[in-house]
N, C-alpha and C positions, 0 to 999 in steps of 0.2 A: 552541316550543322555540327557543332563540337559537343562531345559527351561530358562535359564538366558539370552538368546539373546534377543535382542530388536528388534521387528517386526514393519513394517511400520504401521500395523493396531493399535499397541499399542501407537505408537508415534502420530498418526493423530487422535487425540481425542480431544474434548472440544475446548479450546481456540486455540490451534494450528491448528486444522481443520478449524475453522472459519476464523482465520487470513490467512491461506493459500488460502482458497477459495476466500476471499475478495481481497487479493492482486492479484490473478490470473484475476479476473473480472476487477479490477482497472487498471491493466497493459494493457489489451486488449483494454478497452474503452480509456485509455489514449493515447495508441499508434495511435489510429484512429484519435483522436483529434489533437495530437501533429504534425502529418504529415502536417496539413494545417494551424495550428495556426500561424506559422512564416509568411507564406504568407499573412494571414489575417491582422496581425499586420502591415506588410509592406504596404499593401494596404490602411490602415488607416493613414498612414504617419509615422509610427514608424520607428526607426533605428535599425540596427543590435545591438548596444549595449542595447537598450531597450529590445530587444528579449532575450538577454543573462541574463538581470536582471529579467525579468519575469520567465524565466526558473529556475534561481537560487532560487528565492523566492518560487517556487513551490516545489522544492526538499528540501529546508531548512524547509519549513512548514510541509512536510510529515515526515521528521526525527525528528522533535519536537513533532509532535502529535502522532507518533506511540506508544511511552511509555505510554501515557495517555489512548490510546485504550486498551492496554493490561491490565492496571490496572482496567479499567472499565469492561472489560470482565471478569477479575478475580473475581471482587466483585459481579457481576451478577451471575456468576456461583456458587459462595459460597452461595448466597441467595436463589437459586433455589434447592440446595441440602440439 
């Protein structure tokens, strides 16, 4: 049998492993905070459109910053090896 198949252990190395683990931790903590953030904003006098804008800004900033994180991790990994 030929060993050309890609295993999970080979894929989950270096940057992919770091990004996957950090994303899992970020998602868990974000889910806990997100559940109550809307109620908190409403209690402070915010409106539903403001809650939508705040949530959109969070998603947009994450999608813009992820590529920079990948570039940074790649450079750090290249320097360490």
